[in-house]
VOPAGU-2260 file (C-alpha; in pm, 1 decimal, decimal comma):
REM VOPAGU-2260
SITE   aa  ch    i         X         Y         Z
SITE  MET   A    0    4348,2   11540,5    8429,7
SITE  SER   A    1    4101,5   11816,9    8304,2
SITE  ILE   A    2    3779,8   11925,0    8435,8
SITE  MET   A    3    3521,6   11792,8    8178,0
SITE  PHE   A    4    3216,0   12004,8    8128,2
SITE  CYS   A    5    2890,7   11950,5    7967,8
SITE  ASP   A    6    2578,1   12133,0    7909,1
SITE  THR   A    7    2189,2   12070,2    8015,5
SITE  ASN   A    8    2104,5   12082,9    7627,7
SITE  LEU   A    9    2283,7   11744,9    7624,1
SITE  GLU   A   10    2022,6   11632,1    7861,6
SITE  LEU   A   11    2230,7   11368,1    8048,2
SITE  TRP   A   12    2004,3   11336,7    8394,6
SITE  HIS   A   13    2155,1   11504,4    8653,4
SITE  ASP   A   14    2219,8   11142,6    8890,5
SITE  LYS   A   15    2426,4   11013,3    8582,0
SITE  VAL   A   16    2610,7   11337,9    8573,8
SITE  LYS   A   17    2659,2   11358,3    8945,6
SITE  SER   A   18    2827,7   11008,6    8941,6
SITE  LEU   A   19    3061,0   11081,0    8627,2
SITE  ASN   A   20    3173,1   11377,8    8800,4
SITE  LEU   A   21    3094,5   11653,8    8492,3
SITE  LYS   A   22    3044,2   12002,0    8553,3
SITE  VAL   A   23    2752,0   12138,5    8367,0
SITE  ILE   A   24    2671,7   12464,8    8220,9
SITE  SER   A   25    2302,0   12535,4    8232,2
SITE  MET   A   26    2113,2   12714,2    7954,5
SITE  PRO   A   27    1895,6   12946,0    8068,0
SITE  TYR   A   28    1514,1   12961,2    7932,4
SITE  LEU   A   29    1233,4   13207,7    7986,2
SITE  ILE   A   30     869,5   13094,3    8070,6
SITE  ASP   A   31     601,4   13361,8    8194,9
SITE  GLU   A   32     892,0   13627,0    8156,2
SITE  GLU   A   33    1088,8   13493,6    8436,5
SITE  GLU   A   34    1431,9   13317,9    8370,1
SITE  LYS   A   35    1520,0   12993,0    8487,9
SITE  HIS   A   36    1800,8   12728,2    8443,7
SITE  PHE   A   37    1754,7   12400,6    8343,4
SITE  ASP   A   38    1910,1   12160,0    8635,1
SITE  LEU   A   39    1868,6   11845,5    8452,4
SITE  GLY   A   40    1550,6   11690,1    8591,6
SITE  LYS   A   41    1689,7   11745,3    8934,7
SITE  SER   A   42    1391,5   11943,1    9106,4
SITE  ILE   A   43    1199,9   12118,5    8822,3
SITE  ASN   A   44     819,1   12031,4    8784,0
SITE  PHE   A   45     783,6   11899,8    8388,8
SITE  LYS   A   46     414,8   11868,3    8412,0
SITE  SER   A   47     371,8   12229,8    8515,9
SITE  PHE   A   48     608,9   12388,4    8240,0
SITE  TYR   A   49     437,5   12165,3    7969,1
SITE  ASN   A   50      77,9   12244,4    8099,2
SITE  LYS   A   51     184,3   12627,9    8070,7
SITE  ILE   A   52     254,9   12603,9    7742,8
SITE  LYS   A   53     -45,3   12422,0    7662,4
SITE  LYS   A   54    -251,3   12686,4    7797,8
SITE  GLY   A   55     -40,3   12978,9    7616,3
SITE  ALA   A   56     250,0   13051,6    7788,2
SITE  ILE   A   57     537,9   13144,2    7559,8
SITE  ALA   A   58     857,0   12977,0    7671,4
SITE  GLN   A   59    1204,3   13115,0    7539,6
SITE  THR   A   60    1544,4   12992,2    7524,6
SITE  GLN   A   61    1835,3   13247,8    7585,8
SITE  ALA   A   62    2189,5   13243,1    7452,7
SITE  LEU   A   63    2437,5   13277,0    7731,3
SITE  ASN   A   64    2661,6   13575,9    7696,4
SITE  PRO   A   65    3088,0   13549,1    7721,1
SITE  GLN   A   66    3120,5   13646,8    8074,8
SITE  ASN   A   67    2852,1   13342,0    8153,7
SITE  TYR   A   68    3117,7   13122,6    7978,3
SITE  ILE   A   69    3436,0   13289,3    8177,5
SITE  ASP   A   70    3251,7   13245,8    8502,7
SITE  TYR   A   71    3207,3   12871,1    8435,0
SITE  PHE   A   72    3554,0   12794,6    8326,8
SITE  GLU   A   73    3778,6   13061,3    8497,1
SITE  PRO   A   74    3790,6   12916,7    8873,4
SITE  TYR   A   75    3912,4   12592,6    8735,8
SITE  LEU   A   76    4187,5   12784,9    8516,0
SITE  LYS   A   77    4285,0   12989,2    8827,2
SITE  GLN   A   78    4388,5   12665,9    8983,6
SITE  GLY   A   79    4573,4   12535,2    8703,7
SITE  GLN   A   80    4357,4   12276,4    8553,1
SITE  ASP   A   81    4263,8   12256,6    8212,7
SITE  ILE   A   82    3903,7   12219,0    8026,7
SITE  LEU   A   83    3769,8   12001,3    7794,6
SITE  TYR   A   84    3383,0   12095,8    7702,8
SITE  VAL   A   85    3141,4   11868,3    7503,0
SITE  HIS   A   86    2849,9   12030,0    7378,0
SITE  PHE   A   87    2558,5   12054,7    7171,9
SITE  SER   A   88    2517,3   12124,7    6810,3
SITE  HIS   A   89    2664,2   12458,5    6719,6
SITE  LYS   A   90    2387,1   12423,5    6412,1
SITE  LEU   A   91    2117,9   12500,4    6647,7
SITE  SER   A   92    2209,9   12837,7    6878,7
SITE  ALA   A   93    2412,7   13152,0    6870,8
SITE  THR   A   94    2563,7   13062,0    7163,2
SITE  PHE   A   95    2894,0   12944,5    7028,9
SITE  ASP   A   96    3002,9   13289,9    6878,7
SITE  PHE   A   97    3003,3   13393,1    7255,1
SITE  MET   A   98    3165,3   13102,0    7392,1
SITE  ASN   A   99    3440,4   13104,9    7122,2
SITE  LYS   A  100    3518,8   13488,2    7239,4
SITE  ALA   A  101    3509,7   13367,1    7577,5
SITE  ILE   A  102    3759,9   13107,5    7500,9
SITE  THR   A  103    3975,1   13353,4    7310,6
SITE  GLU   A  104    3967,3   13591,7    7608,7
SITE  LEU   A  105    4062,8   13311,5    7853,0
SITE  LYS   A  106    4358,9   13169,5    7628,4
SITE  GLN   A  107    4500,1   13489,5    7669,7
SITE  LYS   A  108    4477,4   13523,4    8015,8
SITE  TYR   A  109    4591,8   13170,6    8098,7
SITE  PRO   A  110    4820,3   13052,1    7833,2
SITE  SER   A  111    4952,3   12756,0    7999,1
SITE  GLN   A  112    4610,0   12583,0    8041,7
SITE  SER   A  113    4437,1   12413,7    7731,4
SITE  ILE   A  114    4057,4   12491,3    7676,0
SITE  LYS   A  115    3920,6   12218,1    7442,2
SITE  THR   A  116    3587,6   12176,5    7300,8
SITE  VAL   A  117    3403,0   11916,6    7081,2
SITE  ASP   A  118    3066,2   11927,8    6928,0
SITE  THR   A  119    2827,5   11612,7    6950,9
SITE  LEU   A  120    2616,5   11760,5    6623,5
SITE  SER   A  121    2337,7   11672,3    6839,1
SITE  ILE   A  122    2122,5   11762,5    7129,4
SITE  SER   A  123    1900,1   11617,5    7429,1
SITE  ILE   A  124    1863,2   11256,5    7420,2
SITE  GLY   A  125    2066,4   11221,7    7088,9
SITE  ALA   A  126    2379,6   11313,2    7242,7
SITE  ALA   A  127    2317,1   11221,6    7609,2
SITE  GLY   A  128    2434,8   10851,7    7501,5
SITE  LEU   A  129    2783,3   10983,5    7327,2
SITE  LEU   A  130    2812,4   11199,0    7611,4
SITE  TYR   A  131    2788,5   10927,8    7865,1
SITE  GLU   A  132    3047,6   10725,4    7684,7
SITE  ALA   A  133    3270,7   10991,9    7635,2
SITE  ALA   A  134    3265,3   11056,7    8023,6
SITE  LYS   A  135    3376,8   10726,2    8116,6
SITE  LEU   A  136    3656,0   10730,2    7892,9
SITE  HIS   A  137    3782,9   11073,3    8074,3
SITE  ASN   A  138    3688,4   10906,6    8374,7
SITE  ASN   A  139    3930,1   10613,3    8294,7
SITE  GLY   A  140    4243,1   10811,7    8233,6
SITE  ALA   A  141    4183,6   10889,8    7856,8
SITE  THR   A  142    4326,9   11229,8    7732,6
SITE  ASP   A  143    4125,8   11533,1    7614,3
SITE  ASP   A  144    4252,9   11418,0    7241,3
SITE  GLU   A  145    4151,0   11101,3    7254,5
SITE  VAL   A  146    3784,4   11208,3    7453,0
SITE  ILE   A  147    3772,7   11418,0    7133,5
SITE  LYS   A  148    3881,5   11162,0    6876,5
SITE  TYR   A  149    3612,0   10927,2    7047,2
SITE  VAL   A  150    3328,7   11224,8    7007,3
SITE  GLU   A  151    3394,5   11257,3    6642,3
SITE  ASN   A  152    3434,9   10910,8    6525,7
SITE  ASN   A  153    3124,6   10824,4    6695,3
SITE  ARG   A  154    2867,1   11121,7    6696,4
SITE  ASN   A  155    2746,3   10971,7    6391,4
SITE  LYS   A  156    2699,9   10646,7    6565,3
SITE  PHE   A  157    2423,7   10789,0    6804,7
SITE  THR   A  158    2064,2   10908,6    6691,5
SITE  ALA   A  159    1724,5   11007,7    6800,4
SITE  TYR   A  160    1414,5   11022,0    6617,8
SITE  PHE   A  161    1154,6   11260,1    6797,9
SITE  VAL   A  162     769,6   11323,7    6695,5
SITE  VAL   A  163     623,9   11627,3    6778,8
SITE  ASP   A  164     235,8   11720,6    6829,1
SITE  ASN   A  165     280,6   11991,2    6585,4
SITE  LEU   A  166     546,0   12158,1    6431,6
SITE  HIS   A  167     443,0   12530,9    6519,0
SITE  HIS   A  168     710,5   12545,8    6826,4
SITE  LEU   A  169     991,0   12481,9    6601,2
SITE  LYS   A  170     901,4   12688,9    6342,7
SITE  ARG   A  171     850,6   12956,0    6555,9
SITE  GLY   A  172    1184,8   12903,6    6735,9
SITE  GLY   A  173    1326,3   12919,6    6377,4
SITE  ARG   A  174    1455,6   12545,0    6440,6
SITE  LEU   A  175    1258,1   12469,0    6077,3
SITE  THR   A  176    1170,5   12674,1    5774,3
SITE  SER   A  177     805,3   12748,0    5682,5
SITE  THR   A  178     813,1   12494,4    5414,0
SITE  LYS   A  179     917,3   12211,7    5601,3
SITE  ALA   A  180     681,2   12291,4    5901,6
SITE  ILE   A  181     362,8   12251,2    5644,3
SITE  LEU   A  182     434,4   11876,4    5724,2
SITE  GLY   A  183     256,5   11968,0    6078,9
SITE  THR   A  184     -21,7   12126,4    5899,3
SITE  MET   A  185    -159,9   11827,0    5753,5
SITE  MET   A  186    -458,4   11644,5    5971,1
SITE  ASN   A  187    -374,5   11386,7    6219,6
SITE  VAL   A  188     -20,5   11362,3    6045,6
SITE  LYS   A  189     280,0   11328,1    6276,5
SITE  PRO   A  190     612,9   11445,0    6175,4
SITE  ILE   A  191     915,6   11212,0    6243,9
SITE  LEU   A  192    1239,8   11415,1    6273,4
SITE  THR   A  193    1610,9   11385,2    6359,0
SITE  LEU   A  194    1901,5   11548,9    6371,0
SITE  ASN   A  195    2157,7   11480,8    6045,5
SITE  THR   A  196    2537,2   11412,8    6040,9
SITE  ALA   A  197    2566,9   11805,5    6034,4
SITE  GLY   A  198    2345,0   11856,5    6339,9
SITE  ALA   A  199    2042,0   12013,8    6183,7
SITE  ILE   A  200    1689,9   11940,2    6276,2
SITE  LYS   A  201    1568,3   11733,5    5951,0
SITE  PRO   A  202    1192,1   11591,0    5910,1
SITE  VAL   A  203    1257,2   11232,6    5770,6
SITE  ASP   A  204     894,7   11095,9    5781,7
SITE  LYS   A  205     539,1   11103,2    5848,4
SITE  ALA   A  206     308,0   10893,4    6008,1
SITE  LYS   A  207    -114,5   10894,2    6067,8
SITE  GLY   A  208    -176,4   10935,5    6399,6
SITE  LYS   A  209      76,0   10855,5    6715,3
SITE  ILE   A  210      25,0   10507,1    6704,2
SITE  LYS   A  211     173,5   10458,0    6404,6
SITE  ALA   A  212     437,2   10744,3    6485,8
SITE  MET   A  213     534,5   10531,8    6765,6
SITE  LEU   A  214     583,6   10195,3    6570,0
SITE  ALA   A  215     748,5   10406,2    6268,8
SITE  LEU   A  216    1024,5   10487,9    6578,1
SITE  ILE   A  217    1062,1   10078,2    6662,4
SITE  LYS   A  218    1087,0   10025,8    6333,7
SITE  ARG   A  219    1383,8   10253,1    6284,1
SITE  LEU   A  220    1558,3   10100,7    6587,9
SITE  LYS   A  221    1483,4    9761,8    6448,4
SITE  GLU   A  222    1642,0    9836,3    6103,8
SITE  GLU   A  223    1911,7   10097,3    6208,1
SITE  GLY   A  224    2037,6   10001,9    6542,2
SITE  GLU   A  225    2345,1    9861,9    6601,9
SITE  ASP   A  226    2479,1    9690,5    6945,5
SITE  VAL   A  227    2183,0    9836,2    7067,7
SITE  LEU   A  228    2195,4    9599,2    7365,6
SITE  ASP   A  229    2547,0    9745,0    7459,9
SITE  TYR   A  230    2452,8   10116,7    7476,7
SITE  PRO   A  231    2132,0   10274,1    7668,2
SITE  ILE   A  232    1806,1   10311,0    7459,6
SITE  ILE   A  233    1688,6   10647,3    7568,9
SITE  ILE   A  234    1316,5   10736,6    7563,4
SITE  ALA   A  235    1219,4   11105,8    7656,5
SITE  HIS   A  236     910,3   11249,0    7654,5
SITE  ALA   A  237     720,5   11600,1    7675,2
SITE  ASN   A  238     366,8   11528,1    7892,9
SITE  ALA   A  239     363,9   11185,6    7670,3
SITE  GLU   A  240     393,1   10967,0    7915,9
SITE  ASP   A  241     167,1   10715,5    7769,0
SITE  GLU   A  242     345,0   10715,7    7452,6
SITE  ALA   A  243     700,4   10687,9    7626,7
SITE  LYS   A  244     543,6   10383,0    7816,6
SITE  PHE   A  245     433,9   10236,5    7493,6
SITE  LEU   A  246     779,1   10268,7    7334,7
SITE  GLN   A  247     919,1   10107,7    7643,9
SITE  LYS   A  248     707,7    9825,1    7600,9
SITE  LYS   A  249     768,7    9731,3    7250,7
SITE  CYS   A  250    1150,0    9782,1    7306,5
SITE  ILE   A  251    1131,2    9509,7    7552,6
SITE  GLU   A  252     926,9    9340,2    7338,5
SITE  TYR   A  253    1196,6    9331,9    7086,7
SITE  LEU   A  254    1497,9    9333,8    7294,0
SITE  GLY   A  255    1391,5    9137,9    7602,8
SITE  GLU   A  256    1430,0    9251,3    7959,5
SITE  ASN   A  257    1802,7    9256,3    7978,0
SITE  ALA   A  258    1764,1    9586,9    7748,1
SITE  LYS   A  259    1928,2    9928,2    7906,9
SITE  ILE   A  260    1613,6   10162,2    7868,0
SITE  TRP   A  261    1647,6   10500,7    8050,3
SITE  MET   A  262    1321,4   10672,0    8057,9
SITE  GLN   A  263    1278,8   11062,6    8118,7
SITE  SER   A  264    1149,3   11388,9    8031,2
SITE  VAL   A  265    1239,4   11602,7    7760,9
SITE  GLY   A  266    1386,5   11918,5    7958,8
SITE  PRO   A  267    1276,5   12275,5    7897,9
SITE  THR   A  268    1532,9   12426,1    7712,1
SITE  ILE   A  269    1442,6   12171,9    7411,0
SITE  GLY   A  270    1115,9   12148,3    7517,2
SITE  SER   A  271    1059,8   12525,7    7440,4
SITE  HIS   A  272    1125,7   12455,3    7084,9
SITE  CYS   A  273     945,2   12112,5    7050,1
SITE  GLY   A  274     615,6   12200,3    7275,6
SITE  PRO   A  275     379,5   11959,2    7461,9
SITE  GLY   A  276     351,5   11604,7    7349,9
SITE  THR   A  277     681,4   11535,9    7213,9
SITE  PHE   A  278     787,7   11166,1    7242,1
SITE  ALA   A  279    1115,2   11051,9    7101,2
SITE  ILE   A  280    1396,5   10747,3    7119,4
SITE  SER   A  281    1765,3   10736,9    7111,0
SITE  PHE   A  282    1971,8   10448,9    7046,5
SITE  ARG   A  283    2294,4   10335,2    6893,2
SITE  THR   A  284    2268,9   10333,2    6516,7
SITE  LYS   A  285    2483,1   10213,0    6213,7
SITE  LYS   A  286    2476,9   10548,9    6059,8
SITE  ARG   A  287    2296,7   10876,9    6128,9
SITE  CYS   A  288    2106,7   10989,9    5844,0
SITE  ASP   A  289    2237,4   11264,6    5594,2
């Protein structure tokens, strides 16, 4: 059986990762020029992180280099174990060029071992539910190819919609063009974004004010959700706890007390790009938008 890896940009929380025996690649970020690594919510002070950004601190993400990937994978390859890595969207980072270089080198060094990767074409809570299901399959004895097939067949069946306070952080980080960022300059208009089937960020709607934006997310859950009681609904926020609780309340009103709702903060590597005030919801969907 292979060793299954994920990364912190998928934002499946630390307790669930531990219970599934997943190995974690921690994506680095900078705050106040100090490099840190996200631990999936185990120890970080989220309020402090987002308050620093709100006061003007610059938070940045960094790509891993090839040696970082080698350091993660090689100890297991040396033991004769195969590697399966489920990762966030390649559309959102240059780190995968370095990953591929590392894997090429490792395959030459360990020709008898298998190193396989699969792209969720998503990030943050948009990928967490998919990773959770894939990891359960892996733990139940599915082969690497079966897990990869599951991810590829179901990655457009898990969606996430998120609302940012403004688009400044996404524009600064290169995740949106200036043209698309114009949505965020409109007074009190909250842009609603998602990740499309290609794994890229796409504005899909806008709402006048936070209340209408939150109701728009619930409307999408109602209209686009599929088998939503059979899978976790994940609500995340970046120092927007009131908005997250409002979404939770509306989900329970719609689905009842049996709904499986996970509440969590947006991690710092994702939060570096979306900024404080962001709130989001993820659920099983009929089909992710193109």
